[in-house]
PyMOL Python script that loads the backbone (N, CA, C, O; Angstrom):
from pymol import cmd

cmd.read_pdbstr("""\
ATOM      1  N   ILE A   1      99.873  -9.031  71.997  1.00  0.00           N
ATOM      2  CA  ILE A   1     100.121 -10.424  71.623  1.00  0.00           C
ATOM      3  C   ILE A   1     100.540 -10.479  70.185  1.00  0.00           C
ATOM      4  O   ILE A   1      99.975  -9.803  69.326  1.00  0.00           O
ATOM      5  N   VAL A   2     101.566 -11.314  69.926  1.00  0.00           N
ATOM      6  CA  VAL A   2     101.710 -11.886  68.570  1.00  0.00           C
ATOM      7  C   VAL A   2     101.507 -13.284  68.614  1.00  0.00           C
ATOM      8  O   VAL A   2     102.214 -13.968  69.355  1.00  0.00           O
ATOM      9  N   ALA A   3     100.667 -13.771  67.941  1.00  0.00           N
ATOM     10  CA  ALA A   3     100.092 -15.160  67.814  1.00  0.00           C
ATOM     11  C   ALA A   3     100.052 -15.699  66.409  1.00  0.00           C
ATOM     12  O   ALA A   3      99.889 -15.008  65.404  1.00  0.00           O
ATOM     13  N   SER A   4     100.230 -17.102  66.444  1.00  0.00           N
ATOM     14  CA  SER A   4     100.188 -17.769  65.083  1.00  0.00           C
ATOM     15  C   SER A   4      98.559 -17.530  64.668  1.00  0.00           C
ATOM     16  O   SER A   4      97.619 -17.464  65.460  1.00  0.00           O
ATOM     17  N   ASP A   5      98.515 -17.433  63.387  1.00  0.00           N
ATOM     18  CA  ASP A   5      97.186 -17.261  62.729  1.00  0.00           C
ATOM     19  C   ASP A   5      96.470 -18.739  62.584  1.00  0.00           C
ATOM     20  O   ASP A   5      96.188 -19.281  61.515  1.00  0.00           O
ATOM     21  N   LEU A   6      96.272 -19.193  63.726  1.00  0.00           N
ATOM     22  CA  LEU A   6      95.413 -20.489  63.631  1.00  0.00           C
ATOM     23  C   LEU A   6      94.002 -20.471  64.174  1.00  0.00           C
ATOM     24  O   LEU A   6      93.695 -19.580  64.966  1.00  0.00           O
ATOM     25  N   PRO A   7      93.157 -21.345  63.826  1.00  0.00           N
ATOM     26  CA  PRO A   7      91.794 -21.142  64.242  1.00  0.00           C
ATOM     27  C   PRO A   7      91.590 -20.845  65.753  1.00  0.00           C
ATOM     28  O   PRO A   7      90.806 -19.981  66.146  1.00  0.00           O
ATOM     29  N   VAL A   8      92.289 -21.556  66.510  1.00  0.00           N
ATOM     30  CA  VAL A   8      92.091 -21.414  68.054  1.00  0.00           C
ATOM     31  C   VAL A   8      92.441 -20.049  68.573  1.00  0.00           C
ATOM     32  O   VAL A   8      91.884 -19.592  69.571  1.00  0.00           O
ATOM     33  N   PHE A   9      93.431 -19.343  67.850  1.00  0.00           N
ATOM     34  CA  PHE A   9      93.584 -17.871  68.269  1.00  0.00           C
ATOM     35  C   PHE A   9      92.620 -17.038  67.605  1.00  0.00           C
ATOM     36  O   PHE A   9      92.221 -16.042  68.208  1.00  0.00           O
ATOM     37  N   ARG A  10      92.154 -17.313  66.373  1.00  0.00           N
ATOM     38  CA  ARG A  10      91.173 -16.558  65.709  1.00  0.00           C
ATOM     39  C   ARG A  10      89.908 -16.466  66.378  1.00  0.00           C
ATOM     40  O   ARG A  10      89.196 -15.467  66.273  1.00  0.00           O
ATOM     41  N   GLU A  11      89.596 -17.489  67.075  1.00  0.00           N
ATOM     42  CA  GLU A  11      88.437 -17.580  67.779  1.00  0.00           C
ATOM     43  C   GLU A  11      88.377 -16.384  68.938  1.00  0.00           C
ATOM     44  O   GLU A  11      87.326 -15.807  69.219  1.00  0.00           O
ATOM     45  N   LEU A  12      89.574 -16.117  69.528  1.00  0.00           N
ATOM     46  CA  LEU A  12      89.598 -15.111  70.512  1.00  0.00           C
ATOM     47  C   LEU A  12      90.194 -13.817  70.084  1.00  0.00           C
ATOM     48  O   LEU A  12      89.747 -12.807  70.626  1.00  0.00           O
ATOM     49  N   LEU A  13      91.119 -13.692  69.210  1.00  0.00           N
ATOM     50  CA  LEU A  13      91.872 -12.588  68.795  1.00  0.00           C
ATOM     51  C   LEU A  13      91.554 -12.024  67.396  1.00  0.00           C
ATOM     52  O   LEU A  13      91.296 -12.786  66.465  1.00  0.00           O
ATOM     53  N   VAL A  14      91.573 -10.690  67.254  1.00  0.00           N
ATOM     54  CA  VAL A  14      91.239 -10.168  66.012  1.00  0.00           C
ATOM     55  C   VAL A  14      92.591  -9.489  65.485  1.00  0.00           C
ATOM     56  O   VAL A  14      93.113  -8.636  66.203  1.00  0.00           O
ATOM     57  N   ASP A  15      93.160  -9.819  64.304  1.00  0.00           N
ATOM     58  CA  ASP A  15      94.410  -9.195  63.825  1.00  0.00           C
ATOM     59  C   ASP A  15      94.275  -7.669  63.746  1.00  0.00           C
ATOM     60  O   ASP A  15      93.355  -7.109  63.151  1.00  0.00           O
ATOM     61  N   GLY A  16      95.270  -7.039  64.398  1.00  0.00           N
ATOM     62  CA  GLY A  16      95.229  -5.724  64.325  1.00  0.00           C
ATOM     63  C   GLY A  16      94.464  -4.947  65.336  1.00  0.00           C
ATOM     64  O   GLY A  16      94.681  -3.757  65.563  1.00  0.00           O
ATOM     65  N   GLU A  17      93.449  -5.752  66.010  1.00  0.00           N
ATOM     66  CA  GLU A  17      92.670  -5.131  67.067  1.00  0.00           C
ATOM     67  C   GLU A  17      93.051  -5.592  68.394  1.00  0.00           C
ATOM     68  O   GLU A  17      93.182  -4.765  69.297  1.00  0.00           O
ATOM     69  N   SER A  18      93.247  -6.865  68.601  1.00  0.00           N
ATOM     70  CA  SER A  18      93.728  -7.417  69.872  1.00  0.00           C
ATOM     71  C   SER A  18      95.047  -8.249  69.831  1.00  0.00           C
ATOM     72  O   SER A  18      95.488  -8.784  70.848  1.00  0.00           O
ATOM     73  N   ALA A  19      95.635  -8.335  68.662  1.00  0.00           N
ATOM     74  CA  ALA A  19      96.815  -9.066  68.435  1.00  0.00           C
ATOM     75  C   ALA A  19      97.363  -8.863  67.025  1.00  0.00           C
ATOM     76  O   ALA A  19      96.672  -8.305  66.173  1.00  0.00           O
ATOM     77  N   LEU A  20      98.570  -9.298  66.771  1.00  0.00           N
ATOM     78  CA  LEU A  20      99.178  -9.293  65.409  1.00  0.00           C
ATOM     79  C   LEU A  20      99.184 -10.849  65.165  1.00  0.00           C
ATOM     80  O   LEU A  20      99.905 -11.591  65.832  1.00  0.00           O
ATOM     81  N   LEU A  21      98.379 -11.285  64.218  1.00  0.00           N
ATOM     82  CA  LEU A  21      98.446 -12.748  64.020  1.00  0.00           C
ATOM     83  C   LEU A  21      99.392 -13.039  62.755  1.00  0.00           C
ATOM     84  O   LEU A  21      99.287 -12.335  61.751  1.00  0.00           O
ATOM     85  N   VAL A  22     100.183 -13.940  62.815  1.00  0.00           N
ATOM     86  CA  VAL A  22     101.147 -14.402  61.795  1.00  0.00           C
ATOM     87  C   VAL A  22     101.073 -15.769  61.316  1.00  0.00           C
ATOM     88  O   VAL A  22     100.863 -16.655  62.144  1.00  0.00           O
ATOM     89  N   ARG A  23     101.224 -16.070  60.040  1.00  0.00           N
ATOM     90  CA  ARG A  23     101.225 -17.401  59.533  1.00  0.00           C
ATOM     91  C   ARG A  23     102.326 -18.097  60.356  1.00  0.00           C
ATOM     92  O   ARG A  23     103.436 -17.579  60.481  1.00  0.00           O
ATOM     93  N   PRO A  24     101.987 -19.338  60.942  1.00  0.00           N
ATOM     94  CA  PRO A  24     102.849 -20.162  61.595  1.00  0.00           C
ATOM     95  C   PRO A  24     104.115 -20.677  60.771  1.00  0.00           C
ATOM     96  O   PRO A  24     105.119 -21.094  61.348  1.00  0.00           O
ATOM     97  N   ASP A  25     104.005 -20.622  59.464  1.00  0.00           N
ATOM     98  CA  ASP A  25     105.194 -21.092  58.739  1.00  0.00           C
ATOM     99  C   ASP A  25     106.054 -19.887  58.139  1.00  0.00           C
ATOM    100  O   ASP A  25     106.915 -20.068  57.278  1.00  0.00           O
ATOM    101  N   ASN A  26     105.761 -18.731  58.639  1.00  0.00           N
ATOM    102  CA  ASN A  26     106.397 -17.499  58.051  1.00  0.00           C
ATOM    103  C   ASN A  26     107.301 -16.747  59.024  1.00  0.00           C
ATOM    104  O   ASN A  26     106.804 -15.919  59.788  1.00  0.00           O
ATOM    105  N   SER A  27     108.464 -16.975  59.025  1.00  0.00           N
ATOM    106  CA  SER A  27     109.398 -16.424  59.971  1.00  0.00           C
ATOM    107  C   SER A  27     109.646 -15.042  59.751  1.00  0.00           C
ATOM    108  O   SER A  27     109.942 -14.318  60.701  1.00  0.00           O
ATOM    109  N   GLN A  28     109.546 -14.565  58.482  1.00  0.00           N
ATOM    110  CA  GLN A  28     109.683 -13.074  58.122  1.00  0.00           C
ATOM    111  C   GLN A  28     108.489 -12.399  58.733  1.00  0.00           C
ATOM    112  O   GLN A  28     108.689 -11.384  59.400  1.00  0.00           O
ATOM    113  N   GLN A  29     107.374 -12.815  58.590  1.00  0.00           N
ATOM    114  CA  GLN A  29     106.129 -12.173  59.106  1.00  0.00           C
ATOM    115  C   GLN A  29     106.251 -12.174  60.604  1.00  0.00           C
ATOM    116  O   GLN A  29     105.811 -11.189  61.196  1.00  0.00           O
ATOM    117  N   LEU A  30     106.737 -13.057  61.226  1.00  0.00           N
ATOM    118  CA  LEU A  30     106.957 -13.159  62.694  1.00  0.00           C
ATOM    119  C   LEU A  30     107.880 -12.078  63.080  1.00  0.00           C
ATOM    120  O   LEU A  30     107.586 -11.260  63.951  1.00  0.00           O
ATOM    121  N   ALA A  31     109.019 -12.070  62.425  1.00  0.00           N
ATOM    122  CA  ALA A  31     110.030 -11.070  62.787  1.00  0.00           C
ATOM    123  C   ALA A  31     109.434  -9.570  62.590  1.00  0.00           C
ATOM    124  O   ALA A  31     109.631  -8.666  63.402  1.00  0.00           O
ATOM    125  N   SER A  32     108.695  -9.438  61.424  1.00  0.00           N
ATOM    126  CA  SER A  32     108.228  -8.080  61.280  1.00  0.00           C
ATOM    127  C   SER A  32     107.236  -7.704  62.310  1.00  0.00           C
ATOM    128  O   SER A  32     107.267  -6.557  62.755  1.00  0.00           O
ATOM    129  N   ALA A  33     106.300  -8.608  62.762  1.00  0.00           N
ATOM    130  CA  ALA A  33     105.243  -8.404  63.864  1.00  0.00           C
ATOM    131  C   ALA A  33     106.068  -8.012  64.970  1.00  0.00           C
ATOM    132  O   ALA A  33     105.863  -6.913  65.485  1.00  0.00           O
ATOM    133  N   LEU A  34     107.019  -8.800  65.425  1.00  0.00           N
ATOM    134  CA  LEU A  34     107.810  -8.420  66.736  1.00  0.00           C
ATOM    135  C   LEU A  34     108.545  -7.124  66.630  1.00  0.00           C
ATOM    136  O   LEU A  34     108.629  -6.382  67.608  1.00  0.00           O
ATOM    137  N   LEU A  35     109.117  -6.805  65.398  1.00  0.00           N
ATOM    138  CA  LEU A  35     109.678  -5.510  65.265  1.00  0.00           C
ATOM    139  C   LEU A  35     108.515  -4.407  65.377  1.00  0.00           C
ATOM    140  O   LEU A  35     108.800  -3.360  65.959  1.00  0.00           O
ATOM    141  N   ARG A  36     107.510  -4.539  64.972  1.00  0.00           N
ATOM    142  CA  ARG A  36     106.362  -3.577  65.045  1.00  0.00           C
ATOM    143  C   ARG A  36     106.066  -3.318  66.382  1.00  0.00           C
ATOM    144  O   ARG A  36     105.896  -2.149  66.726  1.00  0.00           O
ATOM    145  N   MET A  37     105.968  -4.323  67.275  1.00  0.00           N
ATOM    146  CA  MET A  37     105.721  -4.318  68.635  1.00  0.00           C
ATOM    147  C   MET A  37     106.893  -3.495  69.379  1.00  0.00           C
ATOM    148  O   MET A  37     106.682  -2.674  70.272  1.00  0.00           O
ATOM    149  N   ILE A  38     107.994  -3.796  68.939  1.00  0.00           N
ATOM    150  CA  ILE A  38     109.039  -3.003  69.615  1.00  0.00           C
ATOM    151  C   ILE A  38     109.181  -1.547  69.275  1.00  0.00           C
ATOM    152  O   ILE A  38     109.505  -0.685  70.091  1.00  0.00           O
ATOM    153  N   GLU A  39     108.906  -1.334  67.970  1.00  0.00           N
ATOM    154  CA  GLU A  39     109.044   0.106  67.482  1.00  0.00           C
ATOM    155  C   GLU A  39     107.702   1.013  67.561  1.00  0.00           C
ATOM    156  O   GLU A  39     107.697   2.220  67.322  1.00  0.00           O
ATOM    157  N   GLU A  40     106.607   0.280  67.917  1.00  0.00           N
ATOM    158  CA  GLU A  40     105.361   0.960  68.025  1.00  0.00           C
ATOM    159  C   GLU A  40     104.672   1.005  69.312  1.00  0.00           C
ATOM    160  O   GLU A  40     103.732   0.247  69.551  1.00  0.00           O
ATOM    161  N   PRO A  41     105.145   1.947  70.230  1.00  0.00           N
ATOM    162  CA  PRO A  41     104.612   1.792  71.652  1.00  0.00           C
ATOM    163  C   PRO A  41     103.158   2.056  71.623  1.00  0.00           C
ATOM    164  O   PRO A  41     102.477   1.551  72.516  1.00  0.00           O
ATOM    165  N   THR A  42     102.539   2.849  70.628  1.00  0.00           N
ATOM    166  CA  THR A  42     100.981   3.050  70.700  1.00  0.00           C
ATOM    167  C   THR A  42     100.300   1.781  70.257  1.00  0.00           C
ATOM    168  O   THR A  42      99.273   1.416  70.829  1.00  0.00           O
ATOM    169  N   LEU A  43     100.794   1.136  69.325  1.00  0.00           N
ATOM    170  CA  LEU A  43     100.225  -0.196  68.919  1.00  0.00           C
ATOM    171  C   LEU A  43     100.332  -1.167  69.992  1.00  0.00           C
ATOM    172  O   LEU A  43      99.385  -1.936  70.157  1.00  0.00           O
ATOM    173  N   ARG A  44     101.427  -1.248  70.803  1.00  0.00           N
ATOM    174  CA  ARG A  44     101.555  -2.158  71.881  1.00  0.00           C
ATOM    175  C   ARG A  44     100.445  -1.729  72.918  1.00  0.00           C
ATOM    176  O   ARG A  44      99.651  -2.610  73.250  1.00  0.00           O
ATOM    177  N   ALA A  45     100.314  -0.553  73.427  1.00  0.00           N
ATOM    178  CA  ALA A  45      99.371   0.078  74.267  1.00  0.00           C
ATOM    179  C   ALA A  45      97.869  -0.357  73.789  1.00  0.00           C
ATOM    180  O   ALA A  45      97.079  -0.853  74.592  1.00  0.00           O
ATOM    181  N   ARG A  46      97.582  -0.162  72.602  1.00  0.00           N
ATOM    182  CA  ARG A  46      96.372  -0.389  72.035  1.00  0.00           C
ATOM    183  C   ARG A  46      95.954  -1.872  72.216  1.00  0.00           C
ATOM    184  O   ARG A  46      94.883  -2.227  72.708  1.00  0.00           O
ATOM    185  N   LEU A  47      96.970  -2.728  71.738  1.00  0.00           N
ATOM    186  CA  LEU A  47      96.530  -4.198  71.679  1.00  0.00           C
ATOM    187  C   LEU A  47      96.548  -4.647  73.126  1.00  0.00           C
ATOM    188  O   LEU A  47      95.659  -5.409  73.506  1.00  0.00           O
ATOM    189  N   SER A  48      97.435  -4.259  73.918  1.00  0.00           N
ATOM    190  CA  SER A  48      97.410  -4.607  75.324  1.00  0.00           C
ATOM    191  C   SER A  48      96.052  -4.133  76.022  1.00  0.00           C
ATOM    192  O   SER A  48      95.472  -4.872  76.817  1.00  0.00           O
ATOM    193  N   GLN A  49      95.633  -3.019  75.726  1.00  0.00           N
ATOM    194  CA  GLN A  49      94.370  -2.488  76.252  1.00  0.00           C
ATOM    195  C   GLN A  49      93.140  -3.442  75.917  1.00  0.00           C
ATOM    196  O   GLN A  49      92.242  -3.751  76.700  1.00  0.00           O
ATOM    197  N   ALA A  50      93.282  -3.839  74.610  1.00  0.00           N
ATOM    198  CA  ALA A  50      92.189  -4.552  74.031  1.00  0.00           C
ATOM    199  C   ALA A  50      92.093  -6.003  74.711  1.00  0.00           C
ATOM    200  O   ALA A  50      91.006  -6.508  74.990  1.00  0.00           O
ATOM    201  N   VAL A  51      93.242  -6.586  74.937  1.00  0.00           N
ATOM    202  CA  VAL A  51      93.319  -7.879  75.419  1.00  0.00           C
ATOM    203  C   VAL A  51      92.970  -7.845  76.994  1.00  0.00           C
ATOM    204  O   VAL A  51      92.375  -8.784  77.524  1.00  0.00           O
ATOM    205  N   ALA A  52      93.319  -6.867  77.602  1.00  0.00           N
ATOM    206  CA  ALA A  52      92.917  -6.644  79.002  1.00  0.00           C
ATOM    207  C   ALA A  52      91.432  -6.393  79.145  1.00  0.00           C
ATOM    208  O   ALA A  52      90.873  -6.776  80.173  1.00  0.00           O
ATOM    209  N   GLU A  53      90.785  -5.808  78.239  1.00  0.00           N
ATOM    210  CA  GLU A  53      89.366  -5.711  78.287  1.00  0.00           C
ATOM    211  C   GLU A  53      88.647  -7.045  77.944  1.00  0.00           C
ATOM    212  O   GLU A  53      87.434  -7.101  78.143  1.00  0.00           O
ATOM    213  N   MET A  54      89.336  -8.177  77.419  1.00  0.00           N
ATOM    214  CA  MET A  54      88.769  -9.332  77.388  1.00  0.00           C
ATOM    215  C   MET A  54      88.667 -10.055  78.472  1.00  0.00           C
ATOM    216  O   MET A  54      87.929 -11.040  78.472  1.00  0.00           O
ATOM    217  N   ARG A  55      89.329  -9.721  79.494  1.00  0.00           N
ATOM    218  CA  ARG A  55      89.328 -10.376  80.894  1.00  0.00           C
ATOM    219  C   ARG A  55      89.442 -11.821  80.899  1.00  0.00           C
ATOM    220  O   ARG A  55      88.583 -12.550  81.395  1.00  0.00           O
ATOM    221  N   PHE A  56      90.596 -12.269  80.299  1.00  0.00           N
ATOM    222  CA  PHE A  56      91.053 -13.602  80.310  1.00  0.00           C
ATOM    223  C   PHE A  56      91.481 -13.962  81.691  1.00  0.00           C
ATOM    224  O   PHE A  56      91.361 -15.136  82.041  1.00  0.00           O
ATOM    225  N   GLY A  57      92.007 -13.007  82.578  1.00  0.00           N
ATOM    226  CA  GLY A  57      92.527 -13.226  83.834  1.00  0.00           C
ATOM    227  C   GLY A  57      94.055 -13.131  83.809  1.00  0.00           C
ATOM    228  O   GLY A  57      94.674 -13.712  82.917  1.00  0.00           O
ATOM    229  N   ASP A  58      94.726 -12.384  84.805  1.00  0.00           N
ATOM    230  CA  ASP A  58      96.089 -12.350  84.835  1.00  0.00           C
ATOM    231  C   ASP A  58      96.791 -13.515  84.842  1.00  0.00           C
ATOM    232  O   ASP A  58      97.784 -13.588  84.118  1.00  0.00           O
ATOM    233  N   GLN A  59      96.437 -14.547  85.595  1.00  0.00           N
ATOM    234  CA  GLN A  59      97.242 -15.821  85.813  1.00  0.00           C
ATOM    235  C   GLN A  59      97.173 -16.516  84.404  1.00  0.00           C
ATOM    236  O   GLN A  59      98.174 -17.117  84.012  1.00  0.00           O
ATOM    237  N   ALA A  60      96.125 -16.470  83.682  1.00  0.00           N
ATOM    238  CA  ALA A  60      96.170 -17.157  82.357  1.00  0.00           C
ATOM    239  C   ALA A  60      97.265 -16.745  81.467  1.00  0.00           C
ATOM    240  O   ALA A  60      97.957 -17.563  80.862  1.00  0.00           O
ATOM    241  N   TRP A  61      97.433 -15.354  81.383  1.00  0.00           N
ATOM    242  CA  TRP A  61      98.593 -14.840  80.556  1.00  0.00           C
ATOM    243  C   TRP A  61      99.826 -15.068  81.154  1.00  0.00           C
ATOM    244  O   TRP A  61     100.774 -15.190  80.378  1.00  0.00           O
ATOM    245  N   GLU A  62     100.066 -15.166  82.462  1.00  0.00           N
ATOM    246  CA  GLU A  62     101.309 -15.373  83.047  1.00  0.00           C
ATOM    247  C   GLU A  62     101.643 -16.853  82.782  1.00  0.00           C
ATOM    248  O   GLU A  62     102.816 -17.148  82.553  1.00  0.00           O
ATOM    249  N   ASP A  63     100.725 -17.768  82.799  1.00  0.00           N
ATOM    250  CA  ASP A  63     100.975 -19.129  82.455  1.00  0.00           C
ATOM    251  C   ASP A  63     101.413 -19.203  80.989  1.00  0.00           C
ATOM    252  O   ASP A  63     102.385 -19.887  80.668  1.00  0.00           O
ATOM    253  N   ILE A  64     100.737 -18.539  80.147  1.00  0.00           N
ATOM    254  CA  ILE A  64     101.105 -18.643  78.619  1.00  0.00           C
ATOM    255  C   ILE A  64     102.449 -18.087  78.362  1.00  0.00           C
ATOM    256  O   ILE A  64     103.199 -18.650  77.565  1.00  0.00           O
ATOM    257  N   ALA A  65     102.825 -16.926  79.043  1.00  0.00           N
ATOM    258  CA  ALA A  65     104.126 -16.247  78.912  1.00  0.00           C
ATOM    259  C   ALA A  65     105.154 -17.239  79.387  1.00  0.00           C
ATOM    260  O   ALA A  65     106.176 -17.430  78.728  1.00  0.00           O
ATOM    261  N   GLU A  66     104.921 -17.854  80.474  1.00  0.00           N
ATOM    262  CA  GLU A  66     106.021 -18.827  81.171  1.00  0.00           C
ATOM    263  C   GLU A  66     106.151 -19.980  80.166  1.00  0.00           C
ATOM    264  O   GLU A  66     107.273 -20.384  79.862  1.00  0.00           O
ATOM    265  N   ALA A  67     105.060 -20.518  79.646  1.00  0.00           N
ATOM    266  CA  ALA A  67     105.266 -21.713  78.654  1.00  0.00           C
ATOM    267  C   ALA A  67     105.867 -21.266  77.382  1.00  0.00           C
ATOM    268  O   ALA A  67     106.604 -22.041  76.773  1.00  0.00           O
ATOM    269  N   THR A  68     105.608 -20.037  76.911  1.00  0.00           N
ATOM    270  CA  THR A  68     106.383 -19.582  75.714  1.00  0.00           C
ATOM    271  C   THR A  68     107.745 -19.366  75.937  1.00  0.00           C
ATOM    272  O   THR A  68     108.533 -19.708  75.056  1.00  0.00           O
ATOM    273  N   THR A  69     108.178 -18.825  77.027  1.00  0.00           N
ATOM    274  CA  THR A  69     109.502 -18.619  77.427  1.00  0.00           C
ATOM    275  C   THR A  69     110.210 -19.964  77.512  1.00  0.00           C
ATOM    276  O   THR A  69     111.355 -20.036  77.066  1.00  0.00           O
ATOM    277  N   GLU A  70     109.641 -21.016  78.037  1.00  0.00           N
ATOM    278  CA  GLU A  70     110.180 -22.321  78.125  1.00  0.00           C
ATOM    279  C   GLU A  70     110.527 -22.905  76.735  1.00  0.00           C
ATOM    280  O   GLU A  70     111.618 -23.419  76.489  1.00  0.00           O
ATOM    281  N   VAL A  71     109.539 -22.790  75.863  1.00  0.00           N
ATOM    282  CA  VAL A  71     109.706 -23.101  74.399  1.00  0.00           C
ATOM    283  C   VAL A  71     110.939 -22.510  73.711  1.00  0.00           C
ATOM    284  O   VAL A  71     111.749 -23.196  73.089  1.00  0.00           O
ATOM    285  N   TYR A  72     111.015 -21.253  73.863  1.00  0.00           N
ATOM    286  CA  TYR A  72     112.148 -20.450  73.315  1.00  0.00           C
ATOM    287  C   TYR A  72     113.444 -20.934  74.014  1.00  0.00           C
ATOM    288  O   TYR A  72     114.461 -21.046  73.329  1.00  0.00           O
ATOM    289  N   GLU A  73     113.466 -21.194  75.186  1.00  0.00           N
ATOM    290  CA  GLU A  73     114.784 -21.443  75.814  1.00  0.00           C
ATOM    291  C   GLU A  73     115.047 -22.864  75.416  1.00  0.00           C
ATOM    292  O   GLU A  73     116.234 -23.115  75.210  1.00  0.00           O
ATOM    293  N   SER A  74     114.235 -23.802  75.272  1.00  0.00           N
ATOM    294  CA  SER A  74     114.399 -25.184  74.763  1.00  0.00           C
ATOM    295  C   SER A  74     114.982 -25.248  73.445  1.00  0.00           C
ATOM    296  O   SER A  74     115.802 -26.104  73.114  1.00  0.00           O
ATOM    297  N   VAL A  75     114.511 -24.252  72.633  1.00  0.00           N
ATOM    298  CA  VAL A  75     115.038 -24.151  71.134  1.00  0.00           C
ATOM    299  C   VAL A  75     116.460 -23.554  71.151  1.00  0.00           C
ATOM    300  O   VAL A  75     117.321 -24.032  70.412  1.00  0.00           O
ATOM    301  N   LEU A  76     116.723 -22.549  71.954  1.00  0.00           N
ATOM    302  CA  LEU A  76     118.056 -22.078  72.097  1.00  0.00           C
ATOM    303  C   LEU A  76     119.160 -23.103  72.571  1.00  0.00           C
ATOM    304  O   LEU A  76     120.343 -23.017  72.243  1.00  0.00           O
ATOM    305  N   ARG A  77     118.626 -24.091  73.389  1.00  0.00           N
ATOM    306  CA  ARG A  77     119.580 -25.119  73.862  1.00  0.00           C
ATOM    307  C   ARG A  77     120.106 -26.096  72.889  1.00  0.00           C
ATOM    308  O   ARG A  77     121.165 -26.704  73.046  1.00  0.00           O
ATOM    309  N   VAL A  78     119.166 -26.240  71.686  1.00  0.00           N
ATOM    310  CA  VAL A  78     119.556 -27.293  70.724  1.00  0.00           C
ATOM    311  C   VAL A  78     120.804 -26.947  70.041  1.00  0.00           C
ATOM    312  O   VAL A  78     121.281 -27.712  69.202  1.00  0.00           O
TER     313      VAL A  78
END
""", "prot")
cmd.dss("prot")
cmd.show_as("cartoon", "prot")
cmd.util.cbc("prot")
cmd.orient("prot")
């Protein structure tokens, strides 16, 4: 997970342990985090395992992924 470093996410996620948290107003930090996820498969696997162990439920993450995709697509249409 790459998530905005906001209180709601900090309640559930730990930067570097279960997610990469980035400041919401820092596009460079977001880009760097996304590149790290692409370039570091062991990091992806470790973070993925940590989140899976939190047992949020498969459907919850699918719903979040779908909503996120919709946001990105709406921005690209502008």
